[in-house]
N, C-alpha and C positions, 0 to 999 in steps of 0.2 A: 504494500499500498505506501510507503512511503516513496517508492521508486515514481509511481503513478503522482506523487504530490510535487515531488521535486521538477517532473517533466510538466506538470501544471502550472509552475511558478516559470519555467522557461519557456513553454510553448503556448500558442493560443489553444482554447476550448476545442476549435474543431479539428485541429491536428492531434491533440492528446485520443480524442473520440477517434479519429481515423485511425492512428496507431493501436487502440485499444480493438479495435474491429479486426484489423487486419491480423491480429493475435490470437484474437480467441472467437473469431466470427463462426467457428464451427460447433460452438458449444449452443448458443442461443440455433443454427441452421438443425441442427441434430435435433433437439427438443422439438424445433415445430415439425420436421418429418417425423418424428414418432407420433405424433399428436394426429397430425395429418393420416398415417397410414393405421392407426387407432382407429381414425374416425371411419376410415371408408370402409375398413372391416368390419364394423360394427353398426353401421347404420341401418341395416334392416333387422335386427334383432328382435324387433316388436313383431315382425312377420312369422317368428317361428312360436308365439306365445298365442294361444286359442282355448278359449272357454277354461282358463285356470292352469292349462298344462303347455309344458314346454314341449315340442317337437323339434326334430331335427331334418337336414336333407342328406338324402342318401340311407344305407345300409349300416356302414360300418360304425358310424357315430353312435348307435343303438347298442350295439355289443359293446361298444367303449363306455358306455354308460353304465351297462352290467358291471363291467369291470371297476370300475371307479366305485360304483355302489358297494361293493365288495371289498374293496380297499377300505374306505370308509368305515366299515364294520368290523375290518380286520387287521389294521393299520400295524404296520405296511407289507404284511403279507397281502400275495397275490394270489387269485383262484389256482390252485395247482388241477383243478379236473373241473370239469362241466356236465352232468347228467340231463340239463336243460335244455338240450339240444340236440340234434343228430341223435333222435330216438329210432333203434332201442339200442344205441352203442355208447353216447355221449361222447364226450371228446375232451384233449387237452387244449387250451386255450391259445400256446403258442404262441403267435404274434400280437397277440391281446392280455391284459394284465401284465402291462412293461412298465418303464420307467416314466411313460407317458402317461398313463393312469393313476399311476404312484403320487406325480406332481399335481395333478388335477384335485385328487384325494385329497393330498396335503393340504392344497388353497380350501380347500371345502371346509377341511377340519379346522383351519386357523380362522376362516372367517367367520364359520358358525360357533366358532368358542369351545371347540369339543364336540360337540354334538350337534351337527348339522340337520334340517329338515331333509325332508324328500325332495321338496321344492326347490330349496337352497342348492342342493347337489345338483338336480336339474339345471339350476340357471347358472352356475360357477362352470358347469358343462358347457352351455350354450357359447359362454364369452370364452374359454380358452383357446380356441384356435387363433379368434383375433388379436390374443395377446402373446402367443407364441411368432404370430406372424408380426407383430409389430417388432418384436424383441430380434427378428431377424436383421434388423439394420445393424444391430451391434456387431456381431462379426462383421457384417459387409462394410461396414465402416473402418474396420480396423486390418483386413484383408485390402481394402482400397488403400487406405493410407500406407500398410507397408509395399504395395506394388507401385502407386504412384503419388506419396506424400500427403499433407494434410488434406490438401484440395481434391485429390484423387479420392480420396477416403470419404469425404462429402458427395462426392460424385457418385461413388459405388451406392453411398445408402441412399440417394435420392434415385436411383436406377429402382433400389428394390421397394421403395417407397410409392414408385409411380407404373411401374412393369404390372402388366395385366397377364404375367405369364402363370405357369401352372402354381406356384407358389402363392400369387396372389388368390387366384379361386380355391385354394387349400385351407385357406387362413380367414376365410369369411365365419363369422358367428352363425354358428349352427350346422356348422359343418366337421364337427369335432372326431376327425379323423387322425391317425398316426402321422398320415403325410406330410404335414407341417410341422411336427415335430422332429421327423425325420430330416426336414431342411434346414434347421436349425442347428443341430446336433450335430449333422455332418460337416455343415461350415464352421461349428470350433472345432470338430476333428480336423479338418483340414489347415486350418487357421493355427491349431497347436503345432501340425506339421510342420506348418511353413516356420514357424519361429524356432522352433527345435532344428532345423536342418540350418536356419541362419544362425543361431548360435554356436552348433556345432564348427561349421564354417570358418566361425571367428575364433573359434577357444582350440580347436584342432585335438580333441582327445583322442589318444591311441591305446592300444591294447594294454600296453605295459603298465599306465597309470592304472588302470582297472586291477591289474594282478597285483600291484605294489599298494593297491589301497590308497592313491593317492588322490580321494574325493575331492577336496578340497578344491583342486586343478581345474577340475571338470563338472563343479557342482551344477553351473546353472545348464550345461549342455544335461546333464542326468535328471535336473528339475525340471527344465524343458520338453523332455523328452517323456518323461513320467505324467506330464501335463496333458500333451500329445496324445499318450497311449490312453490315458483318462476322457480325452474328447470323443478317442473313436471307440472307445468300450461302452461310452456313454450312448453313442450314435446306436451301437449293436443291441443297447440294453432298450432302445427305444423300439429297435426295427432289426428283429433277429433274423431275417433275410438280407440284410443291409450287408452282407460278405462283399458285395460289388466294389464297396468303397475298399475293403482291403485288397482285392485284384486290380484297384485303381492305383494303390500304393504301392503293391508289387512291382507294376510295370513302369511307376514313377521310378522307385528306386534300382531297378533294371536300366532304364534308360540313362539317369543322371550319375549314377555310379559310373556306369562306363562311359558317357561323354567325361566325366571328371578325370578318368584314369588315360583319355585319350589325348587328353590338355595336357600330361605330364605331372599331375596331382596326386597326391593320393586319396582313394575315396573311402580309409578306414575311416576319416573322422565323421561324415556324413551317414557310414554304415552304422558305427556305433549308434547314433542317434535315432535311426531308425531302428536296429535291435532291441533297444531299452524301449522304444515305444510300442513296437508293436509285443512283446512280451508281456508289456503292463496290458494292452488292450486285450489280449488273449487272457492273461490272468482275470482280468474284470469279464469275461464272457464265459470264462468256464466258471466261474463262480455260481453263475445261472443255468448251469447247463441241467436239464432234466432228463435226458434221452441219452442211452449210447450209440442209437443210430446217428448214420450221417444223412442229415437233412437242413434242406436250405430255407424250410420255413418254419422249423421250431429250434428250440435252444439246445442245441445239440452238440456232437463234438467238431461240427464243420467249421463253427466259427472261431472257436481259440483253436482249432487244426491248422488253419488258413495263417490265424495272424501269427502263431508260432511258426509257419514254413516261411512266412515272408521275414520274419526275424533270421529265421538260418540264413536265409537266402541273403539277407545282408552281410550277416558273418560269413561266408561262404564266399561272396564277392571279395570282403576285405582281404581274407586270408588267400586268394588265390591270385590277387592283386601284391601280396608279398613275395609269393611262389614265382611269379613272372618278372620282379622286380629282381630276384636273386638270379635267377638263370637267365636275366638279359633278354628276353622273349620280346618279341614285338608287340608294341600295343596293340597295333590295329587287329591282329589274333586275339587280343582277351575278349571282346565283344561275343566273336564268334564263339571262342569257346566256351563262353556262358551261354550261350543258346544251346548249343552243343549238346553241354550237362544238362539245361533244362529238356532237352528234348529225349535226352535217352532217361531222366527220370520219369517223363512222362510212359514213355516208351516199357518201363519196367512196370510202372505201376499196371498200366494196360494188360500187362502179362498176369503181373501176381495177384489184382484185384480188379479183374474188368467190369464189375458192377460200379467200383467207385470211380473206373477211367469214364465209363458211359455215364453217368451220374453228373460229374464235371461238366463233360463236351455237350451235354443235353442242356444245362443248366446254361453254360455261356451262349449255346445256340439261341435258347428260350430269351435270355436277358438282350445280348447283344449280336441276335443274327441277322438282324435284317428283316425280319419276317420268317425267315428259314425252318427256326424252331416254333414258329405258334402252330397250335393243334387247331383243329375243325372245333371242339368244345370251347377250346380258350379264346376263340375269334367272336364268342357269341358275349363276350365280356367285354364292355366298352373301353376300360381302362387300359386294357392289353393290346387294342388293337395298335397299328403304325401311327407315329405322329407326322401329320403332313410336313414338309420341310420349308413351307410357306407359313407356318405358325410362326416361325421365330422373327419375322419382321410383322407378323400381325400382333404380336405379344409386345414385342421389344423395341420397335419402330426402327430407327438408326441406331439405337444402342446394339443391335445385332450387329450392323457394320462397324460399329467404332471396335466393339469387343474381337471380331476378326483381325481389325486393326493393331490391337493391342497384341492379338497373336503375331503377328509379323513382327512388330516390336521385340518380342520375347525371342523370337528366333535368330532375329538380327542378334540380338545381344548373346545369345548363345555362342553365336557364332566368331564373332569380333571380341567379345572381353576376355582377358587372359584365363580369369576364373569367374566361369558366368555363375549368376545367384539361383538357386535350387528352388526356391518359394515362386518365382516366375514361371518358371518351367512345369513346379507342381499345377496351379493354375490352370493352365494350360494341358497339361494331359487330363487333369480332372473333366474340363470342358470338351474333349476331344470322347473320352470314353462315355462321356454323360449325352451328350450329342447321338452317341451309336446306339444306344440304349435307349433314349425317346424316340429313334426312330424306328425303332422294334417293336417298344411298347410305350402308348405316351403316358403311363402312370409316371415313367422317370423325368416329365418334361419341368415337374417343378425343382429338380436338380438343377437345372440352367439358370437359375436365376442369378446365384450365389456367381459364380464363375463369369456370368457374361458381366455382371455389376462390377467384379474387379477388374475385368480386364479393361471393362470400359475405363474406369477410374485409374488405371495403368497408363491408358493412351493419352487420358487428359492430364494426368499428371507429368506425363513426358512433355508433351505439349506447353503447358504452364512454364516448365522448370527450362524448356529451350526461350521461351518469352522472358523468363528472370535473367538469363545467361545472356541477354541483347540489353539490360538496363543499362543505365549509366550508373546505376549507383544512386542516385539523388532522388528516392523516393519512387513511386509507382507512377508509371508512364503512360499517356495515352493510349498508345498501339496494344500496350499490356490488357489493359482495360477492356480494350474492345475483341481483341483476341480471346479472353475467358468469355466474354459476354458471346462472343460468336459458338465458342464452343457449348456454350451454357444452352444459347437458342438451338443448336442441331441436334444435341443428344436429348434435352428435357424436356424439350416443348412439345416437341409431337407426342411423347410420352405423358404428357399433362393433360393434353387435350383428349388423347384416348384412352386415358384412362378416368377424365371425370365422366366419359360415355359407359366406360367399363361400370364404373361405381353407380352410376343410374341404373345401369340394366343389374348390378346387383341388389340393389335397392327392392326390384322385385322379386328376388328369390323368394320361396317357401318350402315348406315341410314337403311338396310335392305330394307325389302318392300316397305317402303316409296319414295324409289328413283323409284322404277318401277311406283307409282302412282302420281308421282310429274307433268309430264307434264299433266295429263288428270287433275289436280289441278289448274294449272296454266289455261290451258283451259278454266275450269269451273269459275274462278277469271275474267279472260279477255272477255269470250264468251258467256257469260250469263248475264242475267240482274239482276240488285240489286234486293236483296228479298224486295219487296216493289213494282217492277216495273213490274212484269211478267205480259205480255198482259196490262200492265197497265204504259205505258210508263212516264205519267203525276203525277205518284205517287210519295210520298216520298219515300225514301231510306232508309232503315232500320241502325238506325247508327251501327257500327261494334262494336266499343268499347263505347257505350251510355248506360246509367246507367236506369234500369228498376225495377217496383216495384215487388217485391214478390207476387207471387200468385201461385195458383196451377193449372190453366190454362190460359194461357195467350192468349190472343186476337191479331192474328197476323192481321196487316194491308192488305187490298187488294192489289194483288199482290206477298204477300208474297208466298214461295213455299218451298216445302221440298225435300230431295234426300234419296231414299232408297237404305242403301247396308247394309251390316253385320255391328253388332256392332262393331266388330273391328274398323273399319275405320272412324266411327264417329269424333272424335276428328282430324283428318287429315283433315277431309272434313270442319269443322269449323275452324280450326286455317291456313291452308295452301290453302283450295279452298275458304275460307271467304263465305260459303254457309251452310244453316241447316239442318243438317242429321235430318233422323226419329229414330235412336239408335243409341247409344254410347258406351263407352267402360264401363261407370258407369250401363250398362247392362239393361238402360231404352231403351225400344222401342225393346227389342231381343226378347221378342215372336211376335211383330205385324211384325218385318223384317223375321221370321222365318215364318210365316203364307203367305207372299207375296211370297218370295224367294222360298217356296216349293208348293205354288200353282198350282195345276194339271191344271187349265185352266185359261183361262183371264178374264172371269167373275169372278169366284173368288177371282182372283187377286184385281179385280176392288172395290169388296166389300170391302176386307179389307184394302184398300185406303181410302175408302169412311167412312167408321167407324173412321177414324182418322184425317181427311183432315174437313175445315171449308168450309163454303159456298163460302166465299172469296178469301181463299188460300189454295192450294194444293200442292199434293206430284206433282212434274212436271219431275225428273230425278231419273234414275237406274243407279246404277255404280257397276259393276260386274267385278274381278279379277279372274285371273285365280286359285285362291286358293278356293275361294270360289265355282268353278265350279267341283274341282279336291276332288276326293273320297277316294284318298290315302293319310290319315293323315300324316303317316311316311316319306313324302315328304313335308312336308307341308301344305297338304290341308286341307280346313273347310267344305267341304259338310258333316263331319258328324257332325258337329254342330248343325246347323239347327234344326232336329227330336229331339232333346233334349229339346228344347223350344217350340215345337208344339205338342198340346195334341193330342193324338190318334195316332201317328206313330213313330215310331224306324229308326234305317238308317238299320237295314235290309230289308225294305221295299222299298228301295233306290237300294242298292247295298248289293254285297256279294262278299268275298276272295274266291278264289280256290286255295288250300295252297296243298305245297307238301308235303307228308307225310314224305318221306326219309328226307328232309333237318329238318324239326321239328324233327325227330328221333336222328338227327346225332347233336343235339344244337342250330341249326340255330334260329335266332331269326325271327318275325313275318315280317318281311320286307324281307328277305332271302327265307322265302318260301312261299311269296306271288307270287304265279305265275302270276294272273291275277285279275283283278278286274270286276267283271260280272256286268254291272249295268243293273237293272230292267226301266222295261217302267216308273213306277212313276217317275225315276230318269229323264228321257227323256222328259216327260210331264212339270216337274216343270218349274217355270219363269226362275230361273237361268240358266238353260243349255237352255231353247229356246232363252234367250237373249245372253248368250257367246257364244255357240256354233253353232247356226242358226242366228243370228241378227234379230230373229222375225220371218223368212223365214219358210214354212212348210219344212217337211223333210219325205220323205216316206222310208220304210224299204228296204234294199239290203240281196241282197241272199247269205248270211253268217251266220254260225250257231255257238256260243258257246258250246262247249259239255264239260262234266266234269262226276265226278263219285264221288257216295257216297250221303248220305243225306245230306241236310242244317243241320246246327247247330247252337246254338247260340255261341258268342265268347266273351269269358272272357274279361269283360271291354265294352261290347256294340258292336252289328253286330253280323253278321253270318259268315260260312263257308261253302266250300265243299272240297273235295280232290282230287286232281288230280292223275292220275295213273303214279306210276314211274316204273313199273314192265315193261312196254311195252308189258303185256297183254290187257291191257283196254286202254282208249282213255286217252291221256295227254292232259292238257289244251290246246285245238286247237280251231281254228276257221276253220270251214270248209265252202269251197266255191262250191256253185250251180251255173247252169246256169239259174234259175229264182227264184224267190221270191217264186212262187208255189210250187217248187220242193224243196226246203229249209223247208218250212212248212210244207212237206208231211214227211220229214225227223225227222223234231222237234215230230211231231204227234205219231210217233213210241215209243219216250220214252220222253215226255214233263217233268220229273222231273229230267233229266239229259243233256236236251238239250234247249237251247234257242236261237229262230229267233233274230239276233243282238246281244247287249246287250257289245258289245265292243266299244271302239272309240266313235263315233258320231251316231252311228246307231242304231235305234232304234228296238222293236219291232213291235209296230204297229206305223200307221201315225201320226206323230204329226202335227196337223194343224197350220197354220200361225198366229202371234198377228199380230193385225188390228190397234194397239193404241200406238204402242212403235218403235221407231226406232234409230238404232243406229246413233249419233249423234259426236261420237271421238273415237279414239283410240291411246290409249297410243303408243308413238314412240318407248318405249322400249318392246321386245319379253319377252314372259314367259319364250323360252327356254334359255334366259339369266340366268336363276334361274337353278342351278343345280338340283334342286329338280325334278321342272317340267319336265326337258329333261329326265334326269335319269329314273323316271319314265316310260316315252313315248319309250324310249329306251329298257326298260326290257321288256314291253308289247310287243313289236316288237321279241325281241329276245325268249320269253318266250311262245307264241302264232304261232311261226316260221312265222310271218306273209309274210318276204320275198317270203318262199315258197309257201303260197296259194295264193297270189297275182300273182305267175307266175315266170316261171324260167326267169332271167334278172333281176327280181327286186330286184334295190338297197335298201339300208337302208335309204335312203334320202327318195326315192315312198313310203316305206313302212311307214316311220313316216309321210308324209302327208295324208297317208289314213286315221289314226287315226283322224286328224285333219278337220274338216268340214269349219273354216275359217280359218282366219290367227292368231295364238295366243298372240295378244297383252297382256301385263300386265294387263291393265285394261281398261274395256270397259265401254263409257259411253252413256245411252240410254235417250232419252226426248220421254215425255207420252204426246200425241197429240190426237187431235179429229179423225184426220182420214178424207182421202179425199173420195167421193162414187164415184166409177164407172158404169155408168150406160149402158147399150147395148143390142142389142139382137142378136141373134144368130139361131141356130137350136134346136128344143124343146127337153127337157130332156137329155142333154147331159152336161159332164163335161167341166167346161171351166178355164181355168188356164191364171190369169195375172202374169206376170213377168217382173221384170227390173234389169238392170245390175247397180251395184253400187259400186264406187271405194272412200274406207275411205281414211284419210290423212295419214294413216300408214297400210303396209301390202297388199294382193294380193286383187284385185274387188272379189264379190261375188254378188249371183244372189238372190233377194229377191221372192220368188213364193205365192202365194195364189190361191186356188180353190174355184167354187163354181157349183151348178147345174141350168142349164136354167130351169126355169117354161115350163108350155104345151103352151104357145103362145110364148117360145121363150129368153123372157124377162129373164135380169140377174143382180145383184146388186153386188158389191163388197165395201170393206173399205178398203183403203189401207194407211199405215203410210209414206210412201216416196213420196217426190216430185221430179219431173222430171224438172220442171223450176220455176222460179221467186223466186227463194231464196233471191238474193239479195234485195228484198225490202220488206224483215220481217228478220231486224236482230235485235241488240242489241238495238240501239236507238229506234226501234218499240215495244221492251219489250221482245222478243223473243232472241233465240239463234243462234249464226252462226254457224250453221251446218256444219260440217268438210266432209261429206258426200257428194259425188258429184255423181249424176243421168248420165249415159252415152249414154244415149236415152230413148227413151219413154217405155212406158209398152206395151209390147207385149204380145196381148190376142187370147189365141187361144183354142181350142177343142180338144182332145185327137186324136192323127193321126191313122186311120182304113186304113187296105191295104186290097183291094179286087182286084182279079186278076191281081196283079202287079201293082196296082196304089194304092198312097198313097193320102189320103183326109184328109183333116182338115178344120176348118174355123178358120179366123184370122183377127185381125186389130192392130190399135195402138192409143193409146191416151196416152195425156200429162196429168200430175196432177201438177195443183200449188201449191206453197208453201203456198198463203192463203187460198185454198181449205182444204191443210193437217191441217193446224193451227186452222180451223174454222171459220177464219176471212171472208171468200167466202162461202155462201149456196150452190152455184150451184154446179150440180154434173158433171164430165167429163165423155162425152157419146161416143159409139164407138159401131159401126155398124160391125158385123164378116161379111166377104166373105169368099168363098169356095173357096179352093185352092186345086188342081190336081196336081199328076205328076208322072211319071214313076219309076218303082224300079226296081233294077236288085236283084232278090232274091238269097242268099247264103244258097242252101239246103242243105250242109254240117252243119251250124250252126242255120239255122233256124233266122235269123236274118235280119235287115235290113240295111238300109246303117245311121242308127244313126241319121235320121233327129230330131226325137223327143223321150227326154228321159226320158224312163217309170219312172224310180225312182225319179225324179224331184232334181238330184244329180248332173246336167252338169256344174255348175256353174265354175267348178274351183277351186274352195276354199278348195278344200283336200289336194293341193298340196303347199309347201314350197318354196318361193322363194329364188332365190340364196341369197340376201341380209339377209335372215331368215337363212339360211343353215348355212352361215359363222358364225352365232351367236353359232352353236352347241358347240364351242371349247371355247366361250367367258368366260370371268370371271362370276362366277353366282353374281347377283344382291341383292339376298335375300335369 
């Protein structure tokens, strides 16, 4: 302070202020950047709070929440094993329950004074990614300062604050996933290595000092190397599969130590730092190892093994360099020898342990193989798809160019400097490897921000240093200010402008599809028994946050139960529903779920469940949302994904696109060119469709024909397509209507290669039988029509197939839209697997008998469940039905069963097909009630009915050949094809996901 007082006495206030600003400008600048970064990442936080509940965007944040909840209860321990997912096996949490979750839980405990409420834990979890994201400015600044001086550090921090790359999108409030912590801790690991390498280069430690225990002479090298190892180890604790960083560091040491030796210097100094840091990282990773197998996704021996291998490699290169010098061998042969020894080591590994060798090769290709190692099933996961190279300039604008400029500066220095700096080269190596990984899997793109920021800071720092070198020394000159201003203008202004747009887009983010699921998950939690009490009310419920011993196959208690859904939704079911899914976003159970959801009959679906269920713990519920039943992937549909996980099928077995040739030729994208999705019979037979579309009821074909043009061809990326005619000479993608199904079949038979009965909306080509053991028990109060994707896909079908004209003059768009939907399109529908009740009866011999009941769900319009069978020679018949008509109040949660939200509007009507002869309509009919106890299997008795003959006179309309409609031949008279006014009003509502 006295120094500044002296200057104030000697100079004017503006001069002193300018001098202070020149010396300390980075402090207020960094504070402003930090506040800005935190603000942009938290601006939309209120979008994630709805009706007193905090929701999140995506899947993994929900499982991280579960891990955080566990740590709060058992601090600092993490969950060793979780039986609340992957029923009926359970799972080790692997990539969850890590340092990331421990830090969030610790913050919640501190804020909650040791006893945080559930709401507080959710709120801390909501803001955590934004805090992690804002703190990435700290290592970014230090990295930039080391590379480009103080101004370079500020520039580097500014790039992180304004860039809209992957790190920005992973750091929003509401996206609490480990990716944002990966970016932060990897930056600390890289920064620590930079400092350790630089200190070793200055202090020049040698092996003899370690042997003689002269640690005081190399304490800085040891200290910074240990800190570097701690940073790398912390990164591995955040994300065990982060062995990629170990590989990058190994490549760096290989390149840099070889380059140092080629320039006539000893690589031993930096090799010692590398060995110490990698030994420290390996020790940290080893302390958390929970499996002896080699696995990239678990906390296995792979992480410490690779760290120790890199440490050993550093030691070997230092030893070999001494041998090379002692024997006065050519230095040019040194890197050749290193590569040869490495190749021989890998060859030996391939011979001695081919499984380990294949594992390593497979994972290197999977992470950095530029698509060669990506499987078909992995390609269904968005974050595993490749990143377009254009995304670099889209996300970083001119900073991507300046980063490339920084690379050239580093390479120039590596060539021209007598002893080039290792930390500069390290950032370049990190950038190159991360770029390769991102071009293979875009999930790694958030690692690009830090090296791009650092290299930009390096280039900017180089420019400003050059400008400083041209100064006369009497203060800052005009051309210096102008140069710095131009640099800032070129690098940051485009990012600021684009960043503001991205921030505005971020403010519109919301929990997406989890909002549509939330009513169903709340029902699941409140209206189904606790796991351990299904059909076993006196059983001990499983403890949601209990500690369970690690095992490969968990032995579930009697009364535990699983829930089938697509793997995307597993974490939502576990965390918000507090029930046990069979599949989850770890892709555990994915093949099982695919086999069930695509099963073409109920018997096959039952076999799939039987293979996984235990004797006393079974799968009891199925949850299906509109996306699972939607085959149009371009609007969010997921039906395309299960075929990739089921052997022997592909998506073209279930549906095909009808494309507009002219739209494609005019440069239209696939969505614009898709005139119609033509569904095949396998789609209608699948359990997904039979549940979501029909609620388990039978479905008959209707007299509609889909027509197209050309031979079916494979579509790049999966699936198949045919063309529609755009010339007006042939058929456009139309739906033709006939008076009867028989007429429609005759028309199809004339050209079966370009015509299909049904195939649009809910209308199959062949009869779909009813399900006997699955019943709808809850429908989400949120409609699928609130999704712009679902709504637009339906409206496009109405328009492209000209359905209003097909259905008749005066048909409204609402009516045409309703025609496509067999039942109300609730966002999510929940079904219970039941024993089913037996209806036994007698009627006329060898006749078709239909049993139908009208049902009203908690949300949406009523529907009719219909099933049929044939009577025997003696007139007897038997049916198994899943819906009860009475007695459900006696079998609720307290008795170990679900409180169904679907109410029967009457008894089962059991009838034969109406026959008309001489103006008289005749049928056999009766009514029967089925109790809840019979449906659940608690009552073994059968419901019985005796059919009686009914006749009445009809007035025949000879002009149409029809009757008065007393019996619906298509079995679709349930009214489920119309959309209620409440649903129609949602067409213009804001999309929920």
